[in-house]
N, C-alpha and C positions, 0 to 999 in steps of 0.2 A: 340766526340762519338754523337752527336748529327748527324756528316753527316753518321754516321754507321747506327742510327736510320733513318734517313731520306733516306737511299740506301734499309734499309729491308721493310720500308712503302710502299715506290715505287714498292719492287719484289711482295709483298701481292698483290696490289693492281694490277698488272699487269697479276699475275697467277688470283687473282680473274673478269677480265674480260675476260681472255681465257675460264671461267669453266662454264661462264655465258650459261646457258641454253634459246634455242628459246624457243618460246611461239607463239601460233596462238590465236590471241588479241579475235576473238568474241568466239571461244570457251572454253578458258585456257589451250588448250593441250600443255604440254611441250614436245619438241624435244630434250633430254638430249643425243641421242647417234650421234647428227649432230653436224657439225660444225658451228657456228651462223651468216657465211658469205656465204654460200652455195646456189648458186646463182638459181639451181634446185631447192631446199626446196624454197627458197622464192617464184620463182614464183608457186609454188606448193600452198602455201599458200595463195596468191593472188587472184592464182584460186577460189579455195575452199569456201574465203571468198566472193567471188563476185557473184558464182552460187546459193549460199544460204541465198544470201540477196534476200528477198521478194520485197524492192524497188527497188532492179537492173534490169534494162533491160536485163541483163545475167542469171536471176534467172533459175534454173531447179529443178520442179517437184520430190519431194522423187522418188517416182516412176522410174523416166528417171534416177536416178543418179547412174552408171552403171558402173566400174571400173575393168578392164581386167590385169591380172598378169599372164604375165610367171614365170614358178617357179626356173630351173634349170640355176645360173648365176644372178638370177635377185630377189630374197629373199632367195636364200642358193646359197651356195660353188657348182661348178660343175669342180675345177682344183683338186681332192685329190688321185691321178692325173687325175681322168676323171669322169665320172657323175653316180651319184651315181646307176643309175638303170643298167650301165656298172659292177659295182662293186659289184651289189646284183647279176647279172649272174653269176661273176666269182665265187661267193662262192657257189652257186648254181651247179655249176656243179665240181668245186675243191674240197670242201669242205662239201657239205651236205651228210652226210651216207644214207639217205635216198633215195637218187637219184643218178641212173645207168645211164651216160651218152651214148651214143652210139658213135661210133667211127669220124662220123659227126659232134657230137656238141663239143666233145674234139678236134677237127682240129679247129674248132670257137674260143673257148676256149683259146687256145694255142695261135693265131693269136689277137684276142683281148689282150691278158696280154703281147704278145712281142711289139704291137705298140702304149698299151695305153700314156708309159711317151712320148714317141716323137711326139704323133697325127697322123702319117704315117698309118693311115686307108687308105682301098683300097676303093675307089668309092662307092657309095651308100650303105654306112656302117650305115644309119641312120635307112631304111628298112631291111638289114640283121639282125643286132641286133633284130631289132623288130620281126623278125621272128622266129629267135631263141630261145629269149625269151617265146615265144609263145608256141613253144613246149616244152622247157622247163619245164615251170609253167603247164604245159597241166595236167587235172586231179585232183588239187588242189582244196578244197572247199574254197573261200574266206575268211575263216576262219584261215585255214592252211596256204593260204598263206599272212592274214596279220601277223599271229606268224611266218612266216620265217622272212619276212622283218623284224617286231620287233626285231629279234633275231641278226639279221646284224647290228642293228641302233645303240642297245648298245655297240659295239665296238669303241677304240680306233681309232680315224681318221687317217688315213695316212696322213704322211705330217705335225703335229699338235700334239702340248702334250696341255692338256688340255681340249680334246674335244669329244665328242662320235661325232658319225654319226648322231645321234638323234638329234646334238645341233648344226648342221653347219649352221642353219641359219644366214643370214645378220642383226642384230637389229638394225640398221637404218630402214631397209626396214618393219621391224614388225612395228615399230612405224608410219609409212605410213601406212600401213595398216588398224591399229588401229585407225587412227588419220580420216580415211575418215568413217570408220565406225561410229565411233562419230560424224559426220557431216549426218549421212541419205547416204554416199552410199553403196550397195549392191556389195560386192566385190566376184570377180570369179577368180578362178584360173585358167589359158588354157596353160595348159605346153604339152610337146613333149614326157613326160616321160607317163608311164604305169598310168592308172587312179587310179588304187586299190593301186599304190606305194604313187604316190601323195595323197591319202586319210587316209592312217595309218601314213607318213612321216609327216604331218601337223598336226594331232592330237594331242591336247595339246599342241601347239605352237601358231596357230592362230584358233580365232574363225570363220572359216567358215566349214559351212554345206558341206555333201557328195555330197549334190544335186548342190554345186556352185564350185563344183570341175571336170573339164575338162580334158581330157589327151588322151592319146595314147590308144586304144581300141581291146582286144578282144573279140571274139563273147563267152557266155558261155551258160552253157544249163543244164538239170536237172541229177543227176545222171547217172538215166537210160534210159534217151533220144537218146541216142548213135547214134547223128545225124537224129534221124529221124524229120520229119515236124513238125513245133513248133504248127503250123496249127489242126493237128491230133495226137499228142503225150498229154496226162494231166499226170498234174504234182500230184504226191502222197504223203503220209506222209511216204513212206519208200526215198523218194529224198532229196537231199539238190543242191546247185547251185553251178556250178564246173565251172571251166577256160578250154576251147577247147584250139587246138592250131591253130584257125584260124582267123588269123590278119584281124582286121576292118579299120583300121585306122590309120596312123602314124603321129600325131596333129601336122605338121609344118607347115609354110607358107602359102599357102593359105585354107589348109584345118584347119588352127584355124578359121577361117575368116568363114567357112562354119559350122564348129560347136557352135561357136558362135552363127547365125544365127538360128539352127536349136535346139540347147539346151536354150539359153538366149530370143532369141526372141526381142530383143531390142537391138540398135544399142549402143555401149559403149558412153559417153562421156572422159573417160580416160584411157589411156594406158601406161602398165610398160614393157619393154623390154631389152633384152642386146643383141642381136643377127639379123642377117640378116632371121631367122626363125619366126622374131615378125613383119618385117616392112609388110606383108599384114596388120595384126593385127591392128597395128597403124595407117594406110592408111585408112584402112575402119573407123577408130573413128575418125580419123582428118576431113575426105573428104565427102561433100555432108553431112553434120551434120546441123539438124535442133538446136543443140544447139552450145554455144558453148564448144569445147572442147582441148583437149591437148596430148600430147605422150612424154613417157618419157625413154630413151635410158641410161642401165646402162654401164658404161664401168671399164674394169679391170684391172687399171692402177698402182696398189699399188703391188710391187716386194716385201717392206720390211714386213708387215701384213700378205701376200696374195700371192698368186702366177700371179699375174697379169704382165703386161710389158707394160709399159707407152709410151717408143718407138713406139710400134707394135702396140698398138691400137690409137694413133694419126693420122692417117689416116680416122680411123673410126670415131674420135669426129668430126673432122671435115665433112664428108661426113652426119652425122644423124644431125648436125647442120643445114648444107644447106636441110635437106629435112624437117626441119619445126620441129624437135624433141626437146628438153630441155633433156641435157645432165647430170649424174649425175656419178661425178668421184669418184670414192671406196679411191681412195689415198687425194684427195684436201676436201671430202665434208664430211665424214664418219669420225666421233671422234674415234670413234671406228668399229670392224668389225663382231668379235666373242665375244666380251667382252676382260676386259683388263688383264685377266690370259692366254688367248692361246696364245699360242707363235708355230713360226712356225717354224719348225726343218730342210726344206731345202731337207730333204733324205724321201725316199719311201721305203717300204718295199713290195711294190706289187710284183715282180717278186720272192721273196722269199716267201711269204703269196701263192702264184699261180703254185710255181713249180711244176711240174712234179714228182709225187711219187716215187721212186725206189721199186720196187716189195721185199718182206722182204724174207732174205735168211733162208729156212728152216733148221734147224739143224736137223741131225741124234739123233734118242732119243733112250736109251735104250729099249728095250723091257720090259712091266711091267705086274704084275700079274694081270689079266684080272677084276681080286674081286677090284684092283683099280684101279678106270679109270683115264685118264689124267685131268687136271682141265679145259682143254678148249676144250674138246670134248663135243660135243650136247649131250643130253640127260644124263649126268656123273650127273648134278646135277638140283634142283630146285632153282630156286630165288627167296627171298621174299623181295620185296620193301616197305617201308615204307614211304608215302609220307604226308609231313603233306600240308598245305594249307592257313597259315598265311605268311604273308610278314614280313620276317627274320629282318627287322628293325622296322615294324609300332605293330609288332605280330597283325596284325588285317587281317582279310579274303580278299586272293585276289579277289576271284569269291565268287558269292553261291553255297551253297551246289551243284545244281543240275548241274551249271555250272562248277564247279570244275570235278565233274565227265563226262562230255561229252566230256572238254579239256582233262581228263589224260586217256578216252577210244580212243579218236584220236589218239594221239600219239601211244600209243599204237599197234593199229591195223596199223598205219603207219611202225613200226617200227619189227614188230611181227606176226602180221595178225590173233594172238589169244591172249586170256589172260582170267584169272580169277583176279575179282575183289571184295572185300571187305571196308564196310564203316565203320569204326571206331573213335572213339572221345579220344583223349589224353586232359593231362593239366596237368599244371607245375606254382609252385609258385616264382615268381622275385621278391622278397624285400617282400613288403605289400601285391602286386597284385597277385592274380590267371590268367592264363590265360587259356582258352579253345581253341582247336583246332579239327577241323573236318578234318580227317585223311583216306587215303584210301589205302588197303593194298593190295597187288598186286601178284599174283604167276606166277612165269614163268617158265616152263620147256619146253626141245628139244630148245636149245638156248646156245649160250657163254658169258662170261662176259665182252666183248668185246662189243656185240652188248647190251649189258643191259647196261654198261657204255654210249653209245652213245644216248642211250634210256632216262638215266638219267639227261646226259648233259642238254637236251632241258627240262624236268621237273624243274629241278634247275633255270633255263632263265623262262620258263613260268608261274613257280608259287612262285617266289623268294623266293626261298630256299637258305639255305648257304648250304644245303647236302641233299642227301635223301640216309636214310639206307638200306644197303642192306644185308640179310644174304645169304650166298652161301651152301645148305645144301647137301650130297650127296644122293643120292634118284634111285631108280630102278623102272619105271615105266610100266604098263603094262595093256592095255585096254581089259578086260575080259568081253567077251560077252557070257558065262555061258559054259553048257556043249554040 
């Protein structure tokens, strides 16, 4: 009996030892998502404690504590099965009812779809994608684009269970960002992905303001500017800011250094990346720096919890170490990657999700009395939509009344080109609590139920609703101009 108790106590002690979190002694910060013996983490903590110690010869004033991070593959996943920005473009091309891609765009979408799983992209894919993405999103306001990105982020991540695209951040790397910020470092994201995708994606996960997020850039302009000279055009109350199809920069390799120089104006002292696209940024950080500096490369070597390949990245590990970078191993250094409830499935629905849709066969219908028109015929019905604006889970308003009205108008104008909308107020009792809800009543004519459903899908996601109530009323419309 005593022997059994001794074994049990030993087992508990062993488990406890493995569960001990890593502490950064000076700040008391706890790294709970890292393995305690991770060499790269130890190196980072020693570095930070050294350069933030005013008594140290390596002390760095807070104004010069600049850290730059790549995004895809450094802060978040990039293999599900491909980059987030590639996934978003596929959703735009094949799944967005408000967008009608031309044949060239469809051809590019098919190429991206067919080569994503085996990564057999043609040469120059970075710029090829960037130019098509600029074209696909051209004309969207920044709010419309952010809403589109958000609608895709809430979808379940391909290749995993228990995770949406919005939550594909590496939890250990979130801790690194928070640790640096706690120690007076100003953190910038310098990504090859679209700047406005990065802003929407990062918001709510990392406390990094928009002005500290650098990425691939397209030109923007006023709604009515139409390519006019920016020195001559005057912004008016009728304008908004929209994306154009003009690519300015693909923010990779040496272009990252140029962007850092222009937008930050200070040489970083820490740099974090995961690929050859980050080498110039790393070297700019560690070469000819007046301060003690360091660069870290993350390698995707975990094939159990993620889609890494230890054998494939081993030569990279050796190469990065020879270059003077610290190497972070996802397999050996991360206690968890996305959280203990996230499970890799090993299968993707990529080809199925973006398959070409076969044209629907039209069945011949018997002739009907003109007095009883078909339900799908435009002009046969008036559709009345009742859109609530309280969150379905909290019963609290999602937006202010003014913002709710503007977002609803934006959805309607994109889907229908015209609408009639009225303000209303609803209320109900749940137990002992009375709730009030700002409600929008929308009237639509000369359209079809399929189009109404497409708009309602967007409303449900944007306003966080369980449903949108739709009334379908037979109607006859006449625009009477008098005798």
